[in-house]
KELUMDO-507629 format. One record per residue (C-alpha): residue number from 1; residue in one letter; x, y, z negated. Coordinates in steps of 0.1 Angstrom, whole numbers, padded with zeros to 4 digits, m for minus. Example, Ala and Ser with C-alpha at 12.3 -4.5 7.8 and 13.67 -1.06 7.14 Angstrom:
REM residues 2
(r 1, 'A', (0123, m0045, m0078))
(r 2, 'S', (0137, m0011, m0071))
REM end
This chain:
REM residues 413
(r 1, 'M', (m0820, 1036, 2309))
(r 2, 'A', (m0826, 1071, 2294))
(r 3, 'E', (m0861, 1083, 2285))
(r 4, 'P', (m0879, 1096, 2316))
(r 5, 'T', (m0885, 1133, 2320))
(r 6, 'D', (m0908, 1155, 2341))
(r 7, 'V', (m0880, 1171, 2360))
(r 8, 'L', (m0843, 1162, 2365))
(r 9, 'I', (m0820, 1191, 2377))
(r 10, 'V', (m0786, 1185, 2391))
(r 11, 'G', (m0763, 1214, 2387))
(r 12, 'A', (m0757, 1236, 2356))
(r 13, 'G', (m0749, 1269, 2373))
(r 14, 'P', (m0771, 1300, 2368))
(r 15, 'V', (m0798, 1288, 2392))
(r 16, 'G', (m0800, 1253, 2376))
(r 17, 'M', (m0801, 1267, 2341))
(r 18, 'L', (m0826, 1295, 2348))
(r 19, 'T', (m0848, 1270, 2366))
(r 20, 'A', (m0845, 1246, 2336))
(r 21, 'L', (m0854, 1273, 2312))
(r 22, 'A', (m0884, 1285, 2332))
(r 23, 'L', (m0897, 1249, 2334))
(r 24, 'A', (m0892, 1243, 2297))
(r 25, 'Q', (m0912, 1275, 2289))
(r 26, 'A', (m0939, 1261, 2312))
(r 27, 'G', (m0941, 1230, 2290))
(r 28, 'A', (m0921, 1205, 2312))
(r 29, 'S', (m0896, 1181, 2298))
(r 30, 'V', (m0863, 1187, 2316))
(r 31, 'R', (m0828, 1171, 2318))
(r 32, 'V', (m0798, 1187, 2335))
(r 33, 'L', (m0769, 1167, 2350))
(r 34, 'E', (m0736, 1185, 2357))
(r 35, 'K', (m0706, 1167, 2372))
(r 36, 'E', (m0680, 1191, 2356))
(r 37, 'A', (m0670, 1188, 2319))
(r 38, 'H', (m0684, 1223, 2311))
(r 39, 'I', (m0699, 1254, 2328))
(r 40, 'I', (m0673, 1265, 2353))
(r 41, 'N', (m0659, 1300, 2352))
(r 42, 'S', (m0649, 1303, 2388))
(r 43, 'P', (m0651, 1336, 2407))
(r 44, 'R', (m0685, 1338, 2422))
(r 45, 'A', (m0714, 1363, 2424))
(r 46, 'A', (m0717, 1385, 2393))
(r 47, 'V', (m0741, 1414, 2402))
(r 48, 'Y', (m0778, 1410, 2394))
(r 49, 'F', (m0801, 1433, 2414))
(r 50, 'P', (m0833, 1448, 2398))
(r 51, 'S', (m0854, 1421, 2413))
(r 52, 'T', (m0834, 1395, 2394))
(r 53, 'L', (m0836, 1416, 2362))
(r 54, 'I', (m0874, 1410, 2363))
(r 55, 'I', (m0866, 1373, 2359))
(r 56, 'L', (m0841, 1377, 2332))
(r 57, 'E', (m0865, 1398, 2312))
(r 58, 'E', (m0894, 1375, 2318))
(r 59, 'L', (m0873, 1346, 2305))
(r 60, 'G', (m0862, 1365, 2275))
(r 61, 'L', (m0825, 1368, 2284))
(r 62, 'L', (m0820, 1404, 2296))
(r 63, 'D', (m0812, 1421, 2263))
(r 64, 'E', (m0786, 1395, 2254))
(r 65, 'L', (m0770, 1397, 2288))
(r 66, 'L', (m0768, 1435, 2286))
(r 67, 'E', (m0748, 1431, 2254))
(r 68, 'I', (m0724, 1408, 2273))
(r 69, 'G', (m0723, 1427, 2307))
(r 70, 'F', (m0731, 1463, 2315))
(r 71, 'K', (m0754, 1485, 2336))
(r 72, 'N', (m0742, 1501, 2369))
(r 73, 'R', (m0760, 1527, 2390))
(r 74, 'N', (m0732, 1536, 2415))
(r 75, 'F', (m0721, 1518, 2447))
(r 76, 'G', (m0691, 1529, 2467))
(r 77, 'T', (m0683, 1524, 2503))
(r 78, 'H', (m0647, 1530, 2514))
(r 79, 'V', (m0635, 1534, 2550))
(r 80, 'P', (m0597, 1538, 2545))
(r 81, 'E', (m0590, 1542, 2582))
(r 82, 'F', (m0610, 1575, 2582))
(r 83, 'G', (m0601, 1585, 2546))
(r 84, 'Y', (m0638, 1583, 2537))
(r 85, 'H', (m0653, 1573, 2503))
(r 86, 'S', (m0690, 1576, 2496))
(r 87, 'V', (m0710, 1569, 2465))
(r 88, 'V', (m0747, 1560, 2465))
(r 89, 'V', (m0763, 1565, 2431))
(r 90, 'T', (m0795, 1547, 2423))
(r 91, 'E', (m0824, 1567, 2412))
(r 92, 'P', (m0856, 1557, 2394))
(r 93, 'V', (m0883, 1544, 2418))
(r 94, 'E', (m0920, 1545, 2410))
(r 95, 'G', (m0932, 1510, 2403))
(r 96, 'I', (m0898, 1495, 2397))
(r 97, 'P', (m0888, 1492, 2360))
(r 98, 'Y', (m0851, 1491, 2365))
(r 99, 'D', (m0828, 1518, 2380))
(r 100, 'Y', (m0796, 1498, 2376))
(r 101, 'Q', (m0778, 1466, 2384))
(r 102, 'L', (m0765, 1442, 2358))
(r 103, 'H', (m0728, 1431, 2361))
(r 104, 'A', (m0722, 1398, 2343))
(r 105, 'G', (m0702, 1367, 2351))
(r 106, 'Q', (m0725, 1339, 2364))
(r 107, 'H', (m0710, 1315, 2338))
(r 108, 'E', (m0723, 1339, 2311))
(r 109, 'V', (m0757, 1338, 2326))
(r 110, 'A', (m0757, 1300, 2329))
(r 111, 'R', (m0744, 1297, 2293))
(r 112, 'V', (m0771, 1320, 2278))
(r 113, 'A', (m0798, 1303, 2298))
(r 114, 'M', (m0786, 1269, 2287))
(r 115, 'E', (m0786, 1279, 2250))
(r 116, 'H', (m0822, 1291, 2253))
(r 117, 'A', (m0832, 1260, 2273))
(r 118, 'Q', (m0816, 1237, 2248))
(r 119, 'A', (m0836, 1254, 2220))
(r 120, 'L', (m0867, 1243, 2238))
(r 121, 'G', (m0856, 1207, 2241))
(r 122, 'V', (m0838, 1207, 2275))
(r 123, 'E', (m0810, 1180, 2275))
(r 124, 'V', (m0778, 1192, 2293))
(r 125, 'L', (m0753, 1164, 2301))
(r 126, 'F', (m0719, 1172, 2314))
(r 127, 'G', (m0695, 1149, 2332))
(r 128, 'K', (m0724, 1132, 2351))
(r 129, 'E', (m0717, 1130, 2388))
(r 130, 'V', (m0747, 1118, 2408))
(r 131, 'T', (m0739, 1089, 2432))
(r 132, 'A', (m0773, 1076, 2443))
(r 133, 'I', (m0810, 1085, 2443))
(r 134, 'D', (m0840, 1063, 2448))
(r 135, 'D', (m0874, 1079, 2456))
(r 136, 'Q', (m0899, 1054, 2444))
(r 137, 'G', (m0930, 1074, 2454))
(r 138, 'D', (m0945, 1082, 2420))
(r 139, 'E', (m0911, 1089, 2404))
(r 140, 'I', (m0874, 1092, 2414))
(r 141, 'A', (m0844, 1074, 2399))
(r 142, 'V', (m0809, 1090, 2399))
(r 143, 'V', (m0777, 1072, 2392))
(r 144, 'A', (m0749, 1092, 2375))
(r 145, 'G', (m0719, 1073, 2361))
(r 146, 'D', (m0731, 1041, 2345))
(r 147, 'Q', (m0765, 1055, 2337))
(r 148, 'T', (m0798, 1057, 2356))
(r 149, 'Y', (m0822, 1086, 2349))
(r 150, 'T', (m0858, 1088, 2360))
(r 151, 'A', (m0881, 1117, 2365))
(r 152, 'K', (m0913, 1128, 2383))
(r 153, 'W', (m0893, 1154, 2403))
(r 154, 'L', (m0856, 1160, 2411))
(r 155, 'I', (m0842, 1195, 2418))
(r 156, 'G', (m0809, 1198, 2436))
(r 157, 'A', (m0792, 1230, 2424))
(r 158, 'D', (m0758, 1217, 2430))
(r 159, 'G', (m0744, 1243, 2454))
(r 160, 'A', (m0738, 1245, 2491))
(r 161, 'R', (m0721, 1211, 2492))
(r 162, 'S', (m0751, 1196, 2474))
(r 163, 'T', (m0749, 1159, 2467))
(r 164, 'V', (m0787, 1158, 2462))
(r 165, 'R', (m0793, 1173, 2496))
(r 166, 'R', (m0769, 1148, 2513))
(r 167, 'L', (m0784, 1118, 2495))
(r 168, 'A', (m0819, 1129, 2504))
(r 169, 'D', (m0807, 1131, 2541))
(r 170, 'I', (m0818, 1167, 2545))
(r 171, 'E', (m0800, 1185, 2572))
(r 172, 'F', (m0783, 1218, 2564))
(r 173, 'E', (m0792, 1239, 2594))
(r 174, 'G', (m0773, 1269, 2606))
(r 175, 'H', (m0736, 1277, 2610))
(r 176, 'T', (m0703, 1281, 2591))
(r 177, 'W', (m0684, 1313, 2596))
(r 178, 'P', (m0648, 1310, 2609))
(r 179, 'E', (m0632, 1330, 2581))
(r 180, 'R', (m0623, 1320, 2546))
(r 181, 'F', (m0631, 1342, 2516))
(r 182, 'V', (m0608, 1344, 2486))
(r 183, 'A', (m0625, 1355, 2454))
(r 184, 'T', (m0601, 1366, 2426))
(r 185, 'N', (m0607, 1378, 2391))
(r 186, 'V', (m0581, 1403, 2381))
(r 187, 'K', (m0573, 1428, 2353))
(r 188, 'F', (m0565, 1461, 2370))
(r 189, 'P', (m0577, 1497, 2366))
(r 190, 'F', (m0594, 1501, 2400))
(r 191, 'K', (m0611, 1533, 2389))
(r 192, 'E', (m0578, 1550, 2388))
(r 193, 'L', (m0576, 1545, 2426))
(r 194, 'G', (m0611, 1559, 2432))
(r 195, 'Y', (m0631, 1527, 2432))
(r 196, 'E', (m0667, 1527, 2417))
(r 197, 'Q', (m0679, 1498, 2396))
(r 198, 'A', (m0692, 1481, 2428))
(r 199, 'N', (m0676, 1487, 2462))
(r 200, 'F', (m0675, 1477, 2499))
(r 201, 'V', (m0642, 1482, 2516))
(r 202, 'C', (m0647, 1484, 2554))
(r 203, 'D', (m0615, 1475, 2572))
(r 204, 'P', (m0609, 1450, 2600))
(r 205, 'E', (m0578, 1436, 2583))
(r 206, 'N', (m0585, 1442, 2547))
(r 207, 'M', (m0623, 1441, 2542))
(r 208, 'A', (m0633, 1434, 2506))
(r 209, 'V', (m0660, 1434, 2480))
(r 210, 'I', (m0647, 1448, 2447))
(r 211, 'A', (m0667, 1450, 2415))
(r 212, 'Q', (m0661, 1454, 2378))
(r 213, 'L', (m0671, 1423, 2358))
(r 214, 'D', (m0669, 1433, 2322))
(r 215, 'R', (m0661, 1461, 2297))
(r 216, 'D', (m0626, 1448, 2291))
(r 217, 'G', (m0610, 1456, 2325))
(r 218, 'L', (m0618, 1424, 2344))
(r 219, 'W', (m0626, 1430, 2381))
(r 220, 'R', (m0636, 1408, 2411))
(r 221, 'C', (m0617, 1414, 2443))
(r 222, 'T', (m0630, 1392, 2472))
(r 223, 'Y', (m0613, 1395, 2505))
(r 224, 'M', (m0612, 1376, 2538))
(r 225, 'E', (m0584, 1356, 2554))
(r 226, 'D', (m0580, 1335, 2586))
(r 227, 'S', (m0592, 1300, 2578))
(r 228, 'A', (m0564, 1287, 2600))
(r 229, 'L', (m0539, 1296, 2573))
(r 230, 'P', (m0530, 1267, 2550))
(r 231, 'L', (m0555, 1264, 2522))
(r 232, 'E', (m0530, 1249, 2498))
(r 233, 'T', (m0509, 1281, 2499))
(r 234, 'Y', (m0537, 1307, 2496))
(r 235, 'E', (m0524, 1317, 2461))
(r 236, 'D', (m0490, 1326, 2475))
(r 237, 'R', (m0507, 1352, 2497))
(r 238, 'I', (m0527, 1369, 2470))
(r 239, 'H', (m0499, 1392, 2460))
(r 240, 'E', (m0493, 1403, 2496))
(r 241, 'R', (m0530, 1412, 2499))
(r 242, 'Y', (m0531, 1430, 2466))
(r 243, 'E', (m0502, 1452, 2479))
(r 244, 'W', (m0528, 1469, 2501))
(r 245, 'F', (m0558, 1470, 2477))
(r 246, 'M', (m0537, 1482, 2447))
(r 247, 'Q', (m0517, 1507, 2469))
(r 248, 'G', (m0484, 1491, 2459))
(r 249, 'R', (m0491, 1490, 2422))
(r 250, 'K', (m0479, 1458, 2404))
(r 251, 'D', (m0496, 1463, 2370))
(r 252, 'Y', (m0523, 1437, 2375))
(r 253, 'E', (m0530, 1403, 2359))
(r 254, 'I', (m0546, 1376, 2380))
(r 255, 'V', (m0570, 1356, 2358))
(r 256, 'S', (m0585, 1332, 2383))
(r 257, 'S', (m0590, 1327, 2420))
(r 258, 'S', (m0610, 1305, 2443))
(r 259, 'P', (m0611, 1301, 2482))
(r 260, 'Y', (m0643, 1292, 2499))
(r 261, 'M', (m0658, 1289, 2533))
(r 262, 'L', (m0688, 1310, 2543))
(r 263, 'H', (m0721, 1294, 2553))
(r 264, 'Q', (m0753, 1308, 2569))
(r 265, 'R', (m0774, 1277, 2564))
(r 266, 'A', (m0806, 1264, 2549))
(r 267, 'G', (m0820, 1230, 2544))
(r 268, 'E', (m0844, 1218, 2571))
(r 269, 'T', (m0868, 1215, 2543))
(r 270, 'L', (m0867, 1223, 2506))
(r 271, 'H', (m0891, 1196, 2498))
(r 272, 'K', (m0888, 1159, 2507))
(r 273, 'G', (m0907, 1134, 2487))
(r 274, 'R', (m0898, 1138, 2451))
(r 275, 'V', (m0867, 1159, 2460))
(r 276, 'L', (m0866, 1197, 2459))
(r 277, 'L', (m0838, 1222, 2465))
(r 278, 'A', (m0829, 1255, 2449))
(r 279, 'G', (m0800, 1280, 2450))
(r 280, 'D', (m0772, 1274, 2474))
(r 281, 'A', (m0783, 1238, 2478))
(r 282, 'A', (m0814, 1252, 2495))
(r 283, 'H', (m0798, 1281, 2514))
(r 284, 'A', (m0763, 1296, 2515))
(r 285, 'T', (m0754, 1330, 2528))
(r 286, 'N', (m0722, 1349, 2532))
(r 287, 'P', (m0717, 1370, 2500))
(r 288, 'C', (m0717, 1404, 2517))
(r 289, 'G', (m0744, 1422, 2498))
(r 290, 'G', (m0752, 1398, 2469))
(r 291, 'L', (m0783, 1384, 2485))
(r 292, 'G', (m0773, 1348, 2480))
(r 293, 'L', (m0775, 1349, 2443))
(r 294, 'T', (m0807, 1370, 2443))
(r 295, 'S', (m0826, 1348, 2467))
(r 296, 'G', (m0812, 1316, 2451))
(r 297, 'V', (m0824, 1326, 2417))
(r 298, 'W', (m0859, 1335, 2430))
(r 299, 'T', (m0862, 1302, 2448))
(r 300, 'G', (m0855, 1284, 2416))
(r 301, 'V', (m0879, 1303, 2393))
(r 302, 'I', (m0907, 1303, 2418))
(r 303, 'L', (m0902, 1265, 2422))
(r 304, 'A', (m0902, 1261, 2384))
(r 305, 'D', (m0936, 1279, 2381))
(r 306, 'I', (m0951, 1259, 2409))
(r 307, 'L', (m0939, 1226, 2394))
(r 308, 'G', (m0952, 1236, 2361))
(r 309, 'A', (m0986, 1242, 2376))
(r 310, 'I', (m0985, 1208, 2394))
(r 311, 'L', (m0975, 1190, 2362))
(r 312, 'R', (m1004, 1206, 2343))
(r 313, 'G', (m1028, 1196, 2371))
(r 314, 'E', (m1036, 1231, 2381))
(r 315, 'E', (m1022, 1228, 2417))
(r 316, 'D', (m1019, 1200, 2442))
(r 317, 'E', (m0985, 1188, 2454))
(r 318, 'E', (m0992, 1201, 2489))
(r 319, 'V', (m0983, 1236, 2477))
(r 320, 'L', (m0946, 1225, 2477))
(r 321, 'D', (m0946, 1225, 2515))
(r 322, 'R', (m0957, 1261, 2515))
(r 323, 'F', (m0930, 1268, 2489))
(r 324, 'S', (m0904, 1253, 2513))
(r 325, 'D', (m0917, 1272, 2544))
(r 326, 'E', (m0919, 1306, 2526))
(r 327, 'R', (m0885, 1304, 2510))
(r 328, 'R', (m0869, 1294, 2543))
(r 329, 'R', (m0887, 1323, 2560))
(r 330, 'I', (m0873, 1347, 2535))
(r 331, 'F', (m0838, 1333, 2540))
(r 332, 'W', (m0838, 1334, 2578))
(r 333, 'D', (m0859, 1366, 2583))
(r 334, 'V', (m0846, 1388, 2554))
(r 335, 'V', (m0815, 1376, 2538))
(r 336, 'T', (m0796, 1364, 2568))
(r 337, 'P', (m0800, 1395, 2590))
(r 338, 'A', (m0790, 1418, 2561))
(r 339, 'A', (m0760, 1398, 2550))
(r 340, 'T', (m0748, 1392, 2585))
(r 341, 'E', (m0750, 1430, 2593))
(r 342, 'N', (m0731, 1438, 2561))
(r 343, 'K', (m0704, 1413, 2570))
(r 344, 'R', (m0701, 1428, 2605))
(r 345, 'M', (m0698, 1463, 2591))
(r 346, 'L', (m0671, 1452, 2566))
(r 347, 'Q', (m0648, 1436, 2592))
(r 348, 'E', (m0658, 1455, 2624))
(r 349, 'S', (m0627, 1461, 2646))
(r 350, 'D', (m0642, 1479, 2676))
(r 351, 'P', (m0633, 1516, 2672))
(r 352, 'E', (m0665, 1529, 2687))
(r 353, 'K', (m0687, 1508, 2665))
(r 354, 'R', (m0666, 1517, 2634))
(r 355, 'Q', (m0673, 1554, 2642))
(r 356, 'Q', (m0710, 1546, 2645))
(r 357, 'D', (m0709, 1527, 2611))
(r 358, 'L', (m0692, 1557, 2596))
(r 359, 'A', (m0719, 1580, 2608))
(r 360, 'H', (m0745, 1557, 2593))
(r 361, 'I', (m0726, 1556, 2560))
(r 362, 'R', (m0724, 1594, 2559))
(r 363, 'A', (m0761, 1596, 2565))
(r 364, 'L', (m0768, 1573, 2536))
(r 365, 'D', (m0744, 1593, 2514))
(r 366, 'E', (m0762, 1625, 2523))
(r 367, 'N', (m0797, 1611, 2517))
(r 368, 'P', (m0808, 1615, 2481))
(r 369, 'E', (m0833, 1587, 2486))
(r 370, 'S', (m0808, 1561, 2498))
(r 371, 'G', (m0803, 1546, 2464))
(r 372, 'A', (m0841, 1541, 2461))
(r 373, 'L', (m0842, 1525, 2495))
(r 374, 'L', (m0815, 1501, 2486))
(r 375, 'M', (m0834, 1492, 2454))
(r 376, 'L', (m0865, 1485, 2474))
(r 377, 'F', (m0845, 1463, 2498))
(r 378, 'A', (m0832, 1443, 2468))
(r 379, 'Y', (m0867, 1438, 2457))
(r 380, 'K', (m0878, 1425, 2491))
(r 381, 'V', (m0857, 1394, 2487))
(r 382, 'I', (m0885, 1382, 2464))
(r 383, 'G', (m0905, 1377, 2496))
(r 384, 'D', (m0942, 1373, 2498))
(r 385, 'V', (m0945, 1352, 2467))
(r 386, 'L', (m0967, 1321, 2468))
(r 387, 'R', (m1003, 1327, 2458))
(r 388, 'E', (m1006, 1293, 2441))
(r 389, 'G', (m0988, 1282, 2410))
(r 390, 'S', (m0964, 1311, 2404))
(r 391, 'R', (m0965, 1337, 2376))
(r 392, 'W', (m0954, 1362, 2403))
(r 393, 'A', (m0986, 1356, 2424))
(r 394, 'D', (m1000, 1391, 2418))
(r 395, 'A', (m0967, 1409, 2420))
(r 396, 'D', (m0963, 1435, 2447))
(r 397, 'P', (m0931, 1453, 2439))
(r 398, 'T', (m0923, 1464, 2474))
(r 399, 'P', (m0944, 1492, 2489))
(r 400, 'R', (m0940, 1495, 2526))
(r 401, 'V', (m0910, 1516, 2534))
(r 402, 'A', (m0889, 1523, 2564))
(r 403, 'I', (m0852, 1515, 2557))
(r 404, 'D', (m0821, 1516, 2579))
(r 405, 'I', (m0798, 1487, 2571))
(r 406, 'G', (m0764, 1487, 2588))
(r 407, 'G', (m0777, 1510, 2615))
(r 408, 'R', (m0808, 1489, 2623))
(r 409, 'Q', (m0841, 1505, 2616))
(r 410, 'G', (m0868, 1482, 2603))
(r 411, 'Q', (m0898, 1478, 2581))
(r 412, 'I', (m0894, 1465, 2546))
(r 413, 'H', (m0928, 1456, 2533))
REM end
């Protein structure tokens, strides 16, 4: 049996590795188990909002990641049916230290975080698929392959299909959307066709999220298709869909692709005995707006701070129930309404509603403060951080502001 650790994390994605690094910096002993043979470079979220940049800088990663990725201040919304293209440019906002988003592949973020964590003694083991867990009250045992690992706490950061969540018998409440998304990484000069470095394409047949990933011409093009179409032949349909996005051009190179179903779900609890959940294992949203990555990372690092305080004897374990309640509240009350409205706008088919959406987009485009409002909304995903155990306890980065998201007026505070 391996040496026990304070915390065992399942999943070596960006949330798992950032959480591991935060715990190690808090003085905890950490081991990470990943079923794959290495960090996977599959097309997934790749844009880090200003709220997440706070985390990356606090953990000592931001400068290194800026060398790998790049800053972006522009966001384009395209409504081809009406020949409309708008650009929202982010502006500096008082009290917010960043007026840009970071574009970087999540595998790069996971890799950099892993290297920093390993330097602090975190053990990362690949090819370790978890098959059983045994919560023994004062510790938890995890079986992976022919080895058993023990720890005081287990964090499942192993995605929407979380094995940890299933083995802990935690229900994944909510619903799965009827559509299938196809995420592709492709080398193509989208800027030559009028795209910004980050874009929404609003079209009932060809909705898409398109964003530049690196400085070498790699882009992400994520579009929707009917989930009734055969999954095994999704790659055959990529070229047909590209015909529309690339306006008939063939000078592209597909680097990778990945189909996935969309969920709007959260664990019925994020804390059960010695088991805790973070990232998509805790709550999974549709990707329209990038709030899944943002809220998932924040759930992980807040959990890391709280566990660190518990391990040092500064907080009681009861605070974990509040952690669960608060992060679920943020997901259902903030992330889900915004992501759902974004998804509706992207694929809306009703002509009257599309005209209303266009009027809303025009209003944003003509409002010089719209970029600032979008920044503040991205910050809101932090939520009302826990007052116990977290380094973010005194943070108040979101002054009360009225914001219109997808045509719905509300208070972000």
